[in-house]
ZATI-624546 format. One record per residue (C-alpha): residue number from 1; x, y, z. Coordinates in Angstrom, 1 decimal. Example, Ala and Ser with C-alpha at 12.3 -4.5 7.8 and 13.67 -1.06 7.14 Angstrom:
resi:1; east:12.3; north:-4.5; up:7.8 .
resi:2; east:13.7; north:-1.1; up:7.1 .
END
This chain:
resi:1; east:-13.1; north:-2.9; up:-17.3 .
resi:2; east:-13.2; north:-3.8; up:-13.5 .
resi:3; east:-14.6; north:-2.2; up:-10.4 .
resi:4; east:-12.4; north:-2.0; up:-8.1 .
resi:5; east:-12.0; north:-0.9; up:-4.7 .
resi:6; east:-8.8; north:0.5; up:-2.8 .
resi:7; east:-8.6; north:1.1; up:0.6 .
resi:8; east:-5.2; north:3.0; up:1.6 .
resi:9; east:-3.0; north:5.5; up:2.8 .
resi:10; east:-2.4; north:8.9; up:0.8 .
resi:11; east:0.3; north:10.5; up:2.1 .
resi:12; east:3.4; north:13.3; up:0.9 .
resi:13; east:6.4; north:11.4; up:0.0 .
resi:14; east:10.1; north:13.5; up:-0.5 .
resi:15; east:12.4; north:11.4; up:-1.6 .
resi:16; east:16.5; north:12.7; up:-1.2 .
resi:17; east:19.2; north:11.2; up:-3.7 .
resi:18; east:21.9; north:10.0; up:-1.6 .
resi:19; east:25.1; north:8.4; up:-3.2 .
resi:20; east:25.3; north:5.3; up:-0.9 .
resi:21; east:24.7; north:3.8; up:2.7 .
resi:22; east:26.1; north:4.4; up:4.9 .
resi:23; east:25.4; north:8.2; up:4.5 .
resi:24; east:29.0; north:9.8; up:5.5 .
resi:25; east:27.7; north:13.0; up:7.4 .
resi:26; east:28.0; north:16.6; up:6.3 .
resi:27; east:26.7; north:19.6; up:7.5 .
resi:28; east:25.8; north:20.5; up:4.0 .
resi:29; east:24.3; north:19.0; up:1.2 .
resi:30; east:23.2; north:20.2; up:-2.2 .
resi:31; east:21.6; north:17.7; up:-3.9 .
resi:32; east:20.5; north:19.0; up:-6.9 .
resi:33; east:17.3; north:17.7; up:-8.7 .
resi:34; east:17.7; north:15.5; up:-6.1 .
resi:35; east:15.2; north:16.2; up:-3.6 .
resi:36; east:11.3; north:15.9; up:-5.3 .
resi:37; east:7.5; north:16.0; up:-3.2 .
resi:38; east:5.0; north:14.4; up:-4.6 .
resi:39; east:1.2; north:13.0; up:-3.6 .
resi:40; east:1.7; north:8.7; up:-2.9 .
resi:41; east:1.3; north:6.2; up:-0.2 .
resi:42; east:0.1; north:3.1; up:-1.0 .
resi:43; east:-3.6; north:3.6; up:-2.0 .
resi:44; east:-3.2; north:6.1; up:-3.9 .
resi:45; east:-0.4; north:4.9; up:-5.8 .
resi:46; east:-3.1; north:1.4; up:-6.4 .
resi:47; east:-5.6; north:3.7; up:-7.4 .
resi:48; east:-4.2; north:6.3; up:-9.8 .
resi:49; east:-2.2; north:3.2; up:-11.5 .
resi:50; east:-5.7; north:0.4; up:-11.9 .
resi:51; east:-7.3; north:4.0; up:-13.1 .
resi:52; east:-4.4; north:4.4; up:-15.4 .
resi:53; east:-5.2; north:0.6; up:-17.2 .
resi:54; east:-8.6; north:1.3; up:-17.2 .
resi:55; east:-10.6; north:0.3; up:-14.4 .
resi:56; east:-13.2; north:1.8; up:-12.3 .
resi:57; east:-11.4; north:3.2; up:-8.7 .
resi:58; east:-13.3; north:3.4; up:-5.3 .
resi:59; east:-10.4; north:5.2; up:-3.4 .
resi:60; east:-11.1; north:4.9; up:0.7 .
resi:61; east:-8.9; north:7.1; up:2.4 .
resi:62; east:-8.3; north:9.2; up:5.3 .
resi:63; east:-6.0; north:12.6; up:4.7 .
resi:64; east:-5.9; north:16.1; up:6.8 .
resi:65; east:-7.7; north:19.4; up:7.0 .
resi:66; east:-4.5; north:20.7; up:5.9 .
resi:67; east:-2.1; north:22.3; up:2.8 .
resi:68; east:-1.2; north:18.6; up:2.0 .
resi:69; east:-4.8; north:17.6; up:2.4 .
resi:70; east:-5.3; north:20.3; up:-0.5 .
resi:71; east:-2.3; north:18.8; up:-2.5 .
resi:72; east:-3.6; north:15.5; up:-1.9 .
resi:73; east:-7.1; north:16.8; up:-3.8 .
resi:74; east:-5.6; north:18.2; up:-6.7 .
resi:75; east:-3.4; north:15.5; up:-7.3 .
resi:76; east:-6.6; north:13.3; up:-7.1 .
resi:77; east:-8.1; north:15.5; up:-9.9 .
resi:78; east:-5.6; north:15.3; up:-11.8 .
resi:79; east:-5.0; north:11.2; up:-12.0 .
resi:80; east:-8.9; north:11.4; up:-12.6 .
resi:81; east:-9.4; north:9.4; up:-9.3 .
resi:82; east:-13.2; north:9.9; up:-7.6 .
resi:83; east:-11.6; north:11.6; up:-4.2 .
resi:84; east:-15.7; north:10.7; up:-2.9 .
resi:85; east:-14.5; north:8.3; up:-0.4 .
resi:86; east:-11.3; north:10.5; up:0.5 .
resi:87; east:-12.1; north:12.1; up:3.9 .
resi:88; east:-10.1; north:14.9; up:5.2 .
resi:89; east:-10.8; north:14.2; up:8.5 .
resi:90; east:-7.0; north:14.2; up:9.5 .
resi:91; east:-5.2; north:17.0; up:11.6 .
resi:92; east:-2.7; north:16.3; up:9.3 .
resi:93; east:-1.8; north:14.6; up:6.4 .
resi:94; east:0.5; north:11.3; up:7.2 .
resi:95; east:4.0; north:12.0; up:5.7 .
resi:96; east:7.0; north:9.9; up:4.0 .
resi:97; east:10.9; north:10.9; up:3.8 .
resi:98; east:12.7; north:8.1; up:1.4 .
resi:99; east:16.2; north:7.5; up:0.8 .
resi:100; east:17.5; north:6.3; up:-2.2 .
resi:101; east:20.8; north:5.3; up:-3.8 .
resi:102; east:22.0; north:4.8; up:-7.3 .
resi:103; east:21.9; north:0.9; up:-7.1 .
resi:104; east:17.6; north:1.1; up:-6.1 .
resi:105; east:18.2; north:0.5; up:-2.6 .
resi:106; east:16.4; north:2.8; up:-0.5 .
resi:107; east:15.3; north:3.6; up:3.4 .
resi:108; east:11.8; north:5.1; up:4.4 .
resi:109; east:11.1; north:6.9; up:7.2 .
resi:110; east:7.2; north:7.0; up:7.6 .
resi:111; east:5.4; north:9.8; up:9.9 .
resi:112; east:1.7; north:8.4; up:9.8 .
resi:113; east:1.0; north:11.2; up:12.7 .
resi:114; east:-2.8; north:10.1; up:14.3 .
resi:115; east:-3.7; north:8.1; up:11.4 .
resi:116; east:-3.2; north:4.8; up:13.0 .
resi:117; east:-6.0; north:5.5; up:15.6 .
resi:118; east:-8.6; north:6.4; up:13.1 .
resi:119; east:-12.1; north:5.0; up:11.6 .
resi:120; east:-13.0; north:4.5; up:8.4 .
resi:121; east:-16.8; north:4.4; up:8.3 .
resi:122; east:-18.1; north:1.0; up:8.0 .
resi:123; east:-20.9; north:2.8; up:6.0 .
resi:124; east:-19.4; north:4.7; up:3.5 .
resi:125; east:-17.3; north:1.7; up:2.7 .
resi:126; east:-20.2; north:-0.6; up:2.3 .
resi:127; east:-21.0; north:1.8; up:-0.3 .
resi:128; east:-18.1; north:2.0; up:-2.2 .
resi:129; east:-17.7; north:-2.2; up:-2.0 .
resi:130; east:-21.6; north:-2.5; up:-3.9 .
resi:131; east:-20.7; north:-3.9; up:-7.6 .
resi:132; east:-17.2; north:-4.2; up:-7.0 .
resi:133; east:-15.2; north:-7.1; up:-8.6 .
resi:134; east:-11.9; north:-7.0; up:-6.0 .
resi:135; east:-11.3; north:-5.2; up:-3.1 .
resi:136; east:-7.8; north:-3.9; up:-2.5 .
resi:137; east:-7.0; north:-3.5; up:1.0 .
resi:138; east:-3.7; north:-2.2; up:2.2 .
resi:139; east:-2.4; north:-3.2; up:5.3 .
resi:140; east:-3.1; north:0.2; up:7.1 .
resi:141; east:-5.4; north:0.2; up:10.8 .
resi:142; east:-8.5; north:1.5; up:9.2 .
resi:143; east:-8.6; north:-1.1; up:6.9 .
resi:144; east:-8.7; north:-3.8; up:9.1 .
resi:145; east:-12.9; north:-3.7; up:9.8 .
resi:146; east:-12.8; north:-4.7; up:6.0 .
resi:147; east:-11.6; north:-7.8; up:5.2 .
resi:148; east:-14.1; north:-9.8; up:7.1 .
resi:149; east:-16.5; north:-7.6; up:5.1 .
resi:150; east:-15.5; north:-8.0; up:2.6 .
resi:151; east:-15.2; north:-11.7; up:2.5 .
resi:152; east:-18.8; north:-11.7; up:3.6 .
resi:153; east:-19.7; north:-10.4; up:0.6 .
resi:154; east:-17.8; north:-12.7; up:-1.9 .
resi:155; east:-15.4; north:-10.0; up:-3.0 .
resi:156; east:-12.3; north:-11.2; up:-3.6 .
resi:157; east:-9.4; north:-9.1; up:-1.6 .
resi:158; east:-6.2; north:-8.5; up:-2.9 .
resi:159; east:-3.2; north:-6.9; up:-0.1 .
resi:160; east:0.4; north:-6.4; up:0.2 .
resi:161; east:2.0; north:-6.7; up:3.5 .
resi:162; east:5.3; north:-5.5; up:2.1 .
resi:163; east:8.9; north:-6.3; up:4.1 .
resi:164; east:7.7; north:-10.1; up:6.4 .
resi:165; east:9.4; north:-12.9; up:8.3 .
resi:166; east:7.1; north:-14.5; up:10.4 .
resi:167; east:3.8; north:-16.5; up:9.1 .
resi:168; east:2.5; north:-15.6; up:12.3 .
resi:169; east:3.6; north:-11.4; up:12.0 .
resi:170; east:0.9; north:-10.0; up:14.9 .
resi:171; east:0.4; north:-6.8; up:12.7 .
resi:172; east:-0.5; north:-8.5; up:9.3 .
resi:173; east:-1.7; north:-11.9; up:9.9 .
resi:174; east:-5.0; north:-11.0; up:9.2 .
resi:175; east:-4.6; north:-9.5; up:6.1 .
resi:176; east:-2.6; north:-12.3; up:5.1 .
resi:177; east:-5.9; north:-14.4; up:6.2 .
resi:178; east:-8.2; north:-12.8; up:4.4 .
resi:179; east:-6.3; north:-12.4; up:1.3 .
resi:180; east:-6.8; north:-14.6; up:-1.8 .
resi:181; east:-4.0; north:-12.1; up:-3.6 .
resi:182; east:-0.7; north:-11.4; up:-1.7 .
resi:183; east:2.2; north:-9.3; up:-2.3 .
resi:184; east:5.1; north:-9.2; up:-0.2 .
resi:185; east:9.2; north:-8.2; up:-0.3 .
resi:186; east:11.9; north:-10.4; up:-0.6 .
resi:187; east:14.1; north:-8.5; up:2.2 .
resi:188; east:13.2; north:-9.8; up:5.4 .
resi:189; east:12.5; north:-13.9; up:4.4 .
resi:190; east:13.8; north:-16.0; up:7.0 .
resi:191; east:14.4; north:-18.6; up:4.0 .
resi:192; east:14.2; north:-18.6; up:-0.4 .
resi:193; east:11.1; north:-16.7; up:-1.6 .
resi:194; east:10.1; north:-20.1; up:-3.2 .
resi:195; east:10.2; north:-22.3; up:0.2 .
resi:196; east:8.2; north:-19.1; up:1.9 .
resi:197; east:5.8; north:-19.3; up:-0.5 .
resi:198; east:5.1; north:-22.9; up:-0.5 .
resi:199; east:5.1; north:-21.8; up:3.9 .
resi:200; east:2.3; north:-19.0; up:3.2 .
resi:201; east:0.6; north:-21.3; up:1.2 .
resi:202; east:-0.1; north:-24.1; up:3.7 .
resi:203; east:-0.9; north:-21.7; up:6.3 .
resi:204; east:-3.5; north:-19.1; up:4.7 .
resi:205; east:-4.8; north:-21.6; up:1.6 .
resi:206; east:-3.5; north:-17.7; up:-0.4 .
resi:207; east:-4.7; north:-18.7; up:-4.1 .
resi:208; east:-1.8; north:-15.9; up:-5.6 .
resi:209; east:1.1; north:-15.1; up:-4.3 .
resi:210; east:3.3; north:-12.0; up:-5.8 .
resi:211; east:7.2; north:-11.7; up:-3.7 .
resi:212; east:9.0; north:-8.8; up:-5.3 .
resi:213; east:12.5; north:-10.0; up:-5.9 .
resi:214; east:14.5; north:-6.7; up:-6.4 .
resi:215; east:16.6; north:-5.9; up:-9.2 .
resi:216; east:15.7; north:-10.0; up:-9.8 .
resi:217; east:12.1; north:-9.7; up:-10.7 .
resi:218; east:9.2; north:-10.9; up:-9.4 .
resi:219; east:8.2; north:-14.7; up:-8.3 .
resi:220; east:4.6; north:-16.0; up:-8.7 .
resi:221; east:2.7; north:-18.5; up:-6.7 .
resi:222; east:-0.6; north:-20.3; up:-8.2 .
resi:223; east:-2.1; north:-22.6; up:-5.5 .
resi:224; east:-4.4; north:-24.3; up:-8.4 .
resi:225; east:-1.1; north:-25.4; up:-10.3 .
resi:226; east:1.2; north:-25.3; up:-8.1 .
END
């Protein structure tokens, strides 16, 4: 069992099943059992998965003082994920709506409310990082100050930059530079994933890269063994 810090988004996710893209206009649709709302977000999903795998997780996130925030607290308890570092300091909890078709293609609409302007207390991060074997720092703004802090403490960093097309992406480049383990999707890559992995390794020296390939699986690139 490992001690793992996870800093990332928790939101309320509503999924809607559609027949395909583009969506033909209809004034009313009745997708029976095709609409579902759950507690989600990258931070929550990773924390829940690692807890299920037997790790000890310290989840850092920001949620709202609203009905959805109360739902998050309940979901954390049901998933056996500690909410000690999940702070109810926002006016509203972030939300997302995901449209998906039978093939698996999806379109995500994320409303972060004002979470990108919020600061997570650094002293709480420092307390949570003690004795951790890994820091999973999701690419949300309140995680950004933690990148250098985890590196200074000698704790390996893992992150996911999702859809990416530019090595110098202004939003994600500091996350990419700090990551020992880096995840991303192939959906917007400007070149084949093998070539992209080499470029990332050459620029940032990333030890482990994982690129999701949709139905084709995933590409794993390990710098140490080529």
